N, C-alpha and C positions, 0 to 999 in steps of 0.2 A: 071484484078486485082480482088482479092477476099477479102471479109471482114475477118479480123483476129479473129473476135468475133463469127460470126455465119456461115461463109463460103459462104455466098451468093455472086454471081458475082456482081461487081460494075462497073459503067461506069467510063471511064477515067476522072480524075480530080475531082472525088466525094470527098466531105469532110465528109459526114455522110453516113452511111449505110441506104438505104431506108427500109430495113427489120427490123433491130434491133436498129438503131439510134446510133450505136457506131462510135466513131471518126476513121477516116482512117489515113493511113500514110501521105496522102496529107495535112492533117490538123495539123500535128505535125511540129512546126517550126524547122528549122535546124540551131539553134543558135550555135552549136558546130563548124560548118564551119566558122561562123562569128567571133567567139571567137579565133579561131586558126589563128591568123594573123602573128605571128612571129615578134612582135613589137620590135623596137630598144630599148624600155624601158627595155625589158627583157634581152637584151645584157648588158645594164648598170647594171641591177640587178645582173647578173652573174659575171660581172667584179668586182664590189665592194664587193660582198658577194659570193665568189666562192663555198663555201661549200653548201650554200642554193641553188645556181645554179645547182650544181651537183645532189642534192636531187630532185629538180624539174625536171631535165632532166630524172631521173629514173622514177619519178611518171608520167610525161606527155608523155613518149616515145611512147605509142600506142594511147592514147586518143587525144593528141594535138601535132602531130609531128612537125609542123612548129614552134610552141612556144618552144617545147623542144629543137629543133635545135638552136634557137636563144639564149636561156638561157644557153645551153651547150657551145656554142662558147664563150660567155662572161665569163663563168666559167673557161674554159681552158685558155683563155687569162689572166684572173685574177690570176690563179694559177702560170702561167709562170712568170708573172710580180712579184708576191710575192717572188718566188724563186730567181729571179734576184736581187730584192731589198735586200733580206736577204744576198745573197752572197756579194753584194757591201758593206752592213753594216759590215759584218764580216771582209772584207778586210780593211775597214776603221778602225775598232777597233783594228785589229792586227797591223796595221801601227802605231796607237797611242801607243799601248803597246810597240812595238819595239823601237819607238823614246824615250819613257820614260825610257826604259831599257838602251839605249845607253847614254842618258843624265845622268842617275844615275851612270853608269860606268865611264864616264868622270869626274863627280864630285868626285867619290870615288878615282880615280887615282890622281886628283889634290890635294885632301886632303892628300893622302899618300905621295906625293912628298914634301909637305910642312913641 
């Protein structure tokens, strides 16, 4: 391994370059791997806020692939659930309107017979 600052050859596991004192790649903590856990909390975030989940999926796609996958799964499930709930709501509202119309027609026919 060589120093990225001065080019001097380094021993394996060296944290500092003996020539220039620059930090080596061994000294840089790999927090990115620790942060990319794909937490179930991200699935819930995507589930309850699908638009935010899809945005995070696009942002984290290359940098944090496990987290992006988790939030993306939650977002797609959330979107599907919202579409189903909207469809059920529309069926319910259409049923109420239809029943109100039929009741109004029965009432109008009863008034006209009297």
